[in-house]
C-alpha angles and dihedrals in degrees: 000000000000129000127200131214133174119240116186092334095312127112113236124193116217121188115227119202123203129207132184111226106204119188113195108199114171143322148191132215136183112229112201090204088072090060096052104031134055113275114278112221094193120089123256122227118231137183136183119225120194135182141167096192124017094246096064114051122175129190145182124238116269113267132197113244133189125198095000096298117124128192110197104157092179135138123217121192115205123189113228113203097176137042086216090083109103106166143039119210120218129194128183114208130195125205101035109183117195093192096059115030093180125116093254095063096105096262112159126195106233097184145333137215137191110211128190113237119238115271109283092238094049127107096179125112113243121207121199144169102217122200116230114221124208144145122273124213090278090056091248121141110250140160105266098183141297145265125216111218144152131208138190135177113237120198128192139163110265 
């Protein structure tokens, strides 16, 4: 977006850049393996992946979680180069392996969400508990958990 201002009778163009500041606080997921298998005393590793377009994917660090509760406490800053963006996509993954970042490392998508971005003209911080949707063992769409997050648009002169 560009803004205009008059300086001594002349029109000056200033470029304004916009970023989405996304704070990922905590989350909870239901793991069906815990219902059908003996309890696992070791922690699971979880990570949140977010994107607005498929070319730019951002993610949190992997965190240890016990009993389905996850504490991320991480901030992601995403550059927005167009006001045409309307949604951010969120995915919670289990089984993050830092040694092998390939797709065959046992990573499982626990749930996904599609979240509307704050209004383009807003400067307020929005807090939300977002339901994560996934498939159960019967291949039915169900709520698998949630993520607490907040987001705010930040504008500055480039």
